C-alpha positions as CSV (number, residue, x, y, z in Angstrom):
1,M,30.7,50.4,-53.8
2,S,31.2,50.2,-50.0
3,L,34.1,49.5,-47.9
4,I,32.9,46.4,-46.2
5,R,31.9,44.9,-49.7
6,T,35.1,45.7,-51.2
7,S,36.8,44.3,-48.4
8,L,34.9,41.1,-48.9
9,L,35.9,40.8,-52.6
10,N,39.3,41.8,-51.9
11,A,39.2,39.0,-49.1
12,I,38.9,36.4,-51.8
13,A,42.1,37.6,-53.8
14,V,43.9,38.0,-50.3
15,G,43.0,34.5,-49.5
16,V,44.4,33.0,-52.8
17,R,47.3,35.4,-52.8
18,M,48.1,34.6,-48.9
19,L,48.3,30.9,-49.8
20,T,50.2,31.4,-53.0
21,M,52.6,33.5,-51.1
22,L,53.0,31.0,-48.1
23,G,53.7,28.4,-50.6
24,L,56.3,30.6,-52.6
25,S,57.8,31.4,-49.3
26,K,58.5,27.5,-48.7
27,L,59.6,27.0,-52.0
28,L,62.1,29.8,-51.9
29,A,63.1,28.9,-48.3
30,V,63.8,25.2,-49.2
31,Y,65.7,26.1,-52.9
32,V,67.4,29.3,-52.2
33,G,67.9,29.6,-48.1
34,P,68.3,32.8,-46.2
35,A,71.2,34.3,-48.1
36,G,69.0,33.5,-51.5
37,Y,65.9,35.4,-49.8
38,A,68.2,38.5,-49.4
39,V,68.9,38.3,-53.2
40,I,65.5,37.9,-54.2
41,G,64.6,41.1,-52.1
42,Q,67.3,43.1,-53.7
43,F,66.1,42.2,-57.0
44,Q,62.4,42.7,-56.2
45,N,63.4,46.3,-55.0
46,A,65.1,46.9,-58.3
47,V,62.0,45.6,-60.4
48,T,59.8,48.2,-58.5
49,M,62.1,51.3,-59.2
50,I,62.5,50.1,-62.7
51,L,58.6,49.3,-63.1
52,S,57.9,52.9,-62.1
53,F,60.2,54.7,-64.3
54,A,59.2,52.2,-67.1
55,S,55.4,53.0,-66.6
56,G,56.0,56.6,-66.3
57,A,55.2,56.5,-62.8
58,I,51.4,57.5,-63.8
59,N,49.5,54.6,-62.7
60,T,48.1,56.5,-59.5
61,G,47.0,59.3,-61.3
62,V,45.3,57.2,-64.0
63,T,43.3,55.6,-61.1
64,K,42.4,58.9,-59.5
65,Y,41.3,60.6,-62.8
66,T,39.5,57.6,-64.2
67,A,37.6,57.8,-61.0
68,Q,37.2,61.4,-61.1
69,Y,35.9,61.4,-64.5
70,H,33.6,58.6,-63.9
71,D,30.6,60.7,-65.4
72,D,32.6,61.7,-68.4
73,T,33.5,58.9,-71.0
74,A,35.1,61.1,-73.4
75,M,37.6,62.5,-70.7
76,Q,38.4,58.8,-69.5
77,H,39.4,58.0,-72.9
78,K,41.6,61.0,-73.3
79,L,43.3,60.0,-70.2
80,W,43.9,56.3,-71.2
81,R,45.2,57.6,-74.5
82,T,47.6,59.9,-73.0
83,A,48.4,57.3,-70.4
84,G,49.2,54.6,-73.0
85,L,51.2,57.0,-75.2
86,I,53.5,58.0,-72.0
87,S,53.6,54.4,-70.6
88,F,54.7,52.4,-73.8
89,S,57.0,55.2,-74.9
90,T,58.8,54.9,-71.6
91,A,58.9,51.2,-71.4
92,I,60.3,50.8,-74.5
93,A,63.0,53.3,-73.8
94,A,63.7,51.5,-70.4
95,S,63.8,48.2,-72.1
96,V,66.8,49.1,-74.3
97,L,68.4,50.7,-71.2
98,I,68.2,47.6,-69.2
99,A,69.3,45.1,-72.2
100,V,72.3,47.6,-72.5
101,F,73.6,47.6,-69.2
102,N,72.4,44.4,-67.8
103,H,75.7,43.5,-66.4
104,P,76.5,46.4,-64.4
105,L,73.0,46.0,-63.1
106,A,73.6,42.6,-61.9
107,L,76.7,43.9,-60.3
108,L,75.2,46.7,-58.5
109,V,71.8,45.0,-57.4
110,L,72.8,41.6,-57.1
111,K,76.5,41.8,-56.6
112,D,77.1,39.0,-59.2
113,G,77.6,39.7,-63.1
114,S,77.0,36.4,-64.0
115,L,73.2,37.0,-63.5
116,G,72.9,39.9,-66.0
117,S,70.9,37.6,-68.1
118,V,67.9,37.9,-65.5
119,F,68.1,41.6,-66.5
120,L,67.8,40.5,-70.2
121,W,64.5,38.6,-69.4
122,L,63.0,41.5,-67.5
123,A,63.9,43.8,-70.3
124,A,62.3,41.3,-72.9
125,C,59.2,41.7,-70.8
126,L,58.9,44.9,-69.4
127,T,56.5,46.3,-72.3
128,L,53.9,43.8,-70.9
129,F,54.6,44.4,-67.2
130,V,53.6,48.2,-68.0
131,L,50.4,47.2,-70.0
132,N,49.3,44.8,-66.9
133,T,49.9,47.7,-64.4
134,L,48.3,50.5,-66.6
135,L,45.1,48.2,-67.1
136,L,45.1,47.4,-63.2
137,A,45.2,51.0,-62.6
138,I,42.1,51.6,-65.1
139,L,40.2,48.9,-63.6
140,N,40.8,50.1,-60.1
141,G,39.7,53.6,-61.1
142,K,36.7,52.3,-62.7
143,K,35.9,50.4,-59.6
144,A,35.7,47.4,-61.4
145,V,36.2,45.3,-58.4
146,S,35.5,41.7,-59.5
147,S,37.9,42.1,-62.5
148,Y,40.5,44.0,-60.7
149,V,40.4,40.8,-58.1
150,A,40.5,38.4,-60.7
151,A,43.7,40.0,-62.3
152,N,45.1,39.9,-59.1
153,I,44.0,36.3,-58.4
154,A,45.9,35.3,-61.9
155,T,49.2,37.4,-60.9
156,S,49.1,35.4,-57.4
157,I,49.0,31.9,-59.5
158,V,51.0,32.6,-62.0
159,T,53.6,33.8,-60.1
160,L,53.7,30.5,-57.6
161,L,53.6,28.1,-60.7
162,A,56.3,29.8,-62.4
163,T,58.7,30.1,-59.3
164,W,58.0,26.6,-58.5
165,A,58.9,25.2,-61.9
166,L,62.0,27.5,-62.2
167,A,63.5,27.7,-58.9
168,S,63.1,23.6,-58.9
169,A,64.9,23.5,-62.1
170,W,67.5,26.4,-61.7
171,G,67.5,27.3,-58.2
172,L,68.2,31.0,-57.3
173,Y,68.5,32.0,-60.9
174,G,65.3,30.3,-61.9
175,A,63.4,32.3,-59.1
176,L,64.9,35.3,-60.1
177,V,63.7,34.9,-63.8
178,A,60.2,34.2,-62.6
179,L,60.0,37.3,-60.9
180,A,61.0,38.9,-64.4
181,I,58.6,37.5,-66.3
182,N,55.4,36.9,-64.3
183,Q,53.4,40.1,-64.9
184,S,54.1,39.4,-68.7
185,V,51.9,36.4,-68.5
186,V,49.3,38.0,-66.5
187,A,48.7,41.1,-68.9
188,F,46.9,38.9,-71.2
189,I,44.6,37.8,-68.8
190,T,44.4,41.4,-67.4
191,L,43.6,42.6,-71.0
192,A,40.9,39.9,-71.6
193,L,39.1,41.0,-68.5
194,C,39.0,44.6,-69.6
195,M,37.8,43.7,-72.9
196,K,35.1,41.4,-71.4
197,S,33.9,44.5,-69.5
198,G,32.1,46.2,-72.6
199,W,33.4,49.8,-71.7
200,F,37.0,49.2,-73.0
201,S,38.8,48.2,-76.3
202,V,42.6,48.3,-77.0
203,S,42.2,51.1,-79.4
204,M,41.6,53.3,-76.2
205,L,45.3,53.2,-75.3
206,F,46.6,54.8,-78.5
207,G,46.3,58.1,-79.8
208,K,47.1,61.6,-79.7
209,L,48.6,62.9,-76.2
210,D,46.4,65.6,-74.4
211,R,48.7,68.0,-72.9
212,S,46.3,69.2,-70.2
213,I,45.9,65.5,-68.9
214,A,49.6,64.9,-69.2
215,R,50.4,67.8,-66.9
216,Q,47.8,66.7,-64.5
217,L,49.4,63.2,-64.4
218,G,52.9,65.1,-64.2
219,A,52.1,65.7,-60.4
220,F,51.2,62.0,-59.6
221,A,54.4,60.9,-61.7
222,L,56.6,63.1,-59.5
223,M,54.9,61.4,-56.4
224,A,55.2,57.7,-57.9
225,I,58.8,58.3,-58.9
226,V,60.0,59.3,-55.4
227,T,58.2,56.8,-53.7
228,A,59.4,54.0,-56.1
229,V,62.9,55.3,-55.8
230,A,63.0,56.2,-51.9
231,V,61.3,53.4,-50.3
232,P,62.9,50.4,-52.3
233,L,66.4,52.1,-52.6
234,S,66.2,52.6,-48.4
235,Q,65.4,49.1,-48.4
236,L,68.5,48.3,-50.7
237,L,70.6,50.6,-48.6
238,I,69.6,48.8,-45.2
239,R,70.1,45.3,-46.8
240,N,73.6,46.1,-48.0
241,H,74.2,47.3,-44.4
242,L,73.0,44.3,-42.6
243,V,74.8,42.1,-45.1
244,Q,78.1,44.2,-44.4
245,D,77.6,44.2,-40.6
246,F,75.8,40.6,-40.1
247,G,76.2,38.5,-43.4
248,W,73.8,37.4,-46.0
249,N,72.0,35.1,-43.7
250,A,71.1,37.9,-41.1
251,A,69.8,40.0,-44.0
252,G,67.6,36.8,-45.2
253,Y,66.1,36.8,-41.7
254,W,65.1,40.7,-42.1
255,Q,63.8,40.0,-45.4
256,A,61.7,37.0,-44.2
257,V,60.2,39.1,-41.6
258,T,58.9,41.7,-43.6
259,R,57.7,39.2,-46.0
260,I,55.6,37.8,-43.2
261,S,54.1,41.6,-42.7
262,D,53.4,41.7,-46.6
263,M,51.2,38.6,-46.1
264,Y,49.0,39.4,-43.2
265,L,48.5,43.0,-44.1
266,M,47.4,42.1,-47.5
267,L,43.8,42.7,-46.8
268,I,44.0,46.0,-45.4
269,T,46.7,47.3,-47.9
270,T,44.8,46.0,-50.9
271,T,41.3,47.5,-49.4
272,L,43.2,50.9,-49.3
273,T,44.3,50.6,-52.8
274,V,41.3,49.2,-54.3
275,Y,38.4,51.2,-51.9
276,Y,40.2,54.2,-50.1
277,L,42.3,55.7,-52.9
278,P,39.5,56.2,-55.5
279,R,37.2,57.3,-52.6
280,L,39.3,60.0,-52.0
281,S,39.4,61.0,-55.4
282,E,35.4,61.6,-55.4
283,I,35.3,63.3,-52.1
284,A,34.5,67.2,-52.6
285,G,34.7,68.7,-48.8
286,R,36.4,68.4,-46.0
287,A,33.8,67.5,-43.6
288,E,33.2,64.6,-45.8
289,L,36.7,63.5,-46.0
290,K,37.4,63.6,-42.3
291,K,34.0,61.3,-42.1
292,E,35.7,59.0,-44.4
293,I,39.2,59.2,-42.8
294,R,37.2,57.9,-39.4
295,R,35.3,55.3,-41.0
296,V,38.4,53.8,-42.4
297,Y,40.4,53.9,-39.1
298,R,37.7,52.0,-37.5
299,F,37.9,49.3,-40.0
300,V,41.6,49.2,-40.4
301,L,42.9,49.4,-37.1
302,P,41.4,46.6,-35.3
303,V,41.9,44.3,-38.2
304,T,45.6,45.2,-38.2
305,V,46.1,44.7,-34.5
306,L,44.3,41.2,-34.5
307,G,46.3,40.1,-37.3
308,A,49.6,41.2,-35.4
309,A,48.4,39.4,-32.5
310,A,47.6,36.3,-34.3
311,V,50.9,36.3,-36.1
312,Y,52.7,36.7,-32.9
313,L,51.1,34.1,-31.0
314,L,51.5,31.6,-33.7
315,R,55.2,32.8,-34.8
316,S,57.0,29.5,-34.0
317,W,54.3,27.8,-36.0
318,I,54.3,29.9,-38.9
319,I,58.1,29.7,-39.3
320,Q,58.0,25.9,-39.7
321,I,55.3,26.0,-42.1
322,V,56.1,28.8,-44.1
323,F,60.1,28.7,-43.9
324,T,62.5,26.0,-42.3
325,A,64.4,25.9,-39.4
326,D,67.1,28.0,-40.8
327,F,65.2,30.8,-40.3
328,A,64.5,30.7,-36.5
329,P,66.6,33.7,-35.7
330,M,64.0,35.7,-37.0
331,L,61.8,35.1,-34.2
332,D,63.7,37.9,-32.3
333,L,62.9,40.6,-34.7
334,L,58.9,39.8,-34.6
335,A,57.7,41.6,-31.9
336,W,59.0,45.1,-33.0
337,Q,57.9,44.5,-36.4
338,L,54.4,43.8,-35.7
339,T,54.3,46.8,-33.5
340,G,55.7,48.8,-36.5
341,D,53.0,47.2,-38.9
342,V,50.0,48.6,-36.8
343,I,51.9,52.0,-36.7
344,K,52.5,52.1,-40.3
345,I,49.0,51.2,-41.4
346,G,47.8,54.1,-39.1
347,S,50.2,56.3,-40.8
348,W,49.2,55.1,-44.3
349,V,45.6,56.2,-43.7
350,L,46.6,59.8,-43.5
351,G,49.3,59.2,-46.3
352,F,46.9,58.2,-48.7
353,V,45.2,61.5,-48.3
354,M,48.3,63.6,-49.5
355,L,48.3,61.1,-52.4
356,G,44.7,60.9,-53.2
357,R,44.4,64.8,-52.9
358,A,47.7,65.3,-55.0
359,M,49.4,67.1,-52.3
360,T,52.5,66.9,-54.5
361,R,54.9,68.7,-52.2
362,A,53.9,67.7,-49.0
363,Y,54.0,64.0,-50.2
364,I,57.4,64.2,-51.8
365,A,59.1,65.8,-48.8
366,T,57.6,63.4,-46.4
367,E,58.5,60.5,-48.6
368,L,62.0,61.4,-49.0
369,V,62.6,62.5,-45.2
370,F,61.4,59.3,-43.7
371,S,63.2,57.1,-46.2
372,L,66.3,58.6,-45.4
373,S,65.6,58.6,-41.6
374,L,64.9,55.0,-41.7
375,V,68.0,54.3,-43.3
376,L,69.9,56.5,-40.7
377,L,67.9,55.2,-37.6
378,T,69.1,51.6,-38.9
379,Y,72.7,52.6,-39.1
380,W,72.4,54.0,-35.6
381,L,70.5,51.5,-34.0
382,T,72.0,48.2,-35.2
383,P,75.4,48.8,-33.8
384,I,73.7,48.9,-30.2
385,F,70.8,46.4,-30.6
386,G,72.4,44.1,-33.3
387,L,70.2,43.0,-36.0
388,K,66.9,43.6,-33.9
389,G,67.7,47.8,-34.4
390,S,66.6,47.2,-37.9
391,V,62.7,46.5,-36.9
392,L,63.4,49.1,-34.0
393,A,64.2,51.5,-36.4
394,F,61.0,50.7,-38.6
395,T,58.8,50.9,-35.7
396,I,60.2,54.5,-34.5
397,N,60.4,55.7,-38.1
398,Y,56.8,55.2,-38.9
399,L,55.7,56.6,-35.6
400,L,57.3,59.6,-36.4
401,Y,55.9,59.7,-40.1
402,W,52.3,59.3,-38.6
403,I,52.8,62.4,-36.1
404,C,54.2,64.3,-39.3
405,I,51.4,63.7,-41.6
406,A,48.7,64.3,-38.9
407,A,50.6,67.5,-38.1
408,I,50.7,68.5,-41.8
409,L,47.0,67.5,-42.7
410,N,45.8,69.3,-39.7
411,R,47.3,72.6,-40.8
412,T,46.4,72.1,-44.6
413,D,43.3,73.1,-46.4
414,Y,43.0,69.7,-48.1
415,Q,39.9,70.4,-49.9
């Protein structure tokens, strides 16, 4: 499937998701305010880390090898059985640990032990979360874009409805519960889409472990675990730093700015995930790979610049519509955040090459180094520039990351 066609199909899902995120942001702004927004960001980061460990951190590998074995059905089935055994085993183990340590987790992440039951909800739903992410990885690798888009639309709608119902009833606690259960509902929809395809059955997720495939997935597990820990952990540390120095409201402004970035960049990030990553796995030669990178750059950079410019020009209106007047101080953060967004997307185009080509050591090293440097830059710049230092750090860090990845790929035989 072509880059343009994939982007058009993704645009449907992105449009729905953007509308639901707008509604979700407004709901959260009204029901929990800036301080609650920061708490929700903490929980989302924790869920990201937990879900990666619970899934065995192999979903990127499942996408890659499903695409790579596109003409070998038997190997695909071995891959899915191995992935299913790994994912469900780790999910069950993680669920037990979360249930046992729910109170300490609430104290550590949310700074409130009374919210421990939120983690009990997450433990109860975790296996279905893992099933959903595994099925999405398979759909992505099979290039079943229509089904993949439909599943993502379902996730957006379910998340909005669950958050609206629970947050309106229970405030912050309800919003956290909604985040803990949303994908468990969507798992049944994604499963139905896979079953409808004709090439999938539930039995393909169960069976004997293939040691060779497990070793192949291991490299991706290492990369995924590093990303799933380093990135959210750096955000947790930054958010804690901002809370300590500027208060929960200021951390909420920072969280809201990152939320705006997530919304307008969705078309780009989903296109990179749905089209670019499987495509990188198919390409055999260096010359063809360079050609693909240039083609993707010609598409994503102009779109990202236009999106960032539109957000900046409409910034006051966006805050009024998406948030509330309480979030007005975040306007001071937008210019540098949007500049950083453009640089981030530029760096990701090259970063995906390391991921898609299984350049394990380079990928892990850069993820660790630049997650740490983001935290250190934030700690250094916020005493000088105030809260604006957090977005300055974001921009500088991704510029350094882009330069570093370009240098690595230029010196590496990444065929």
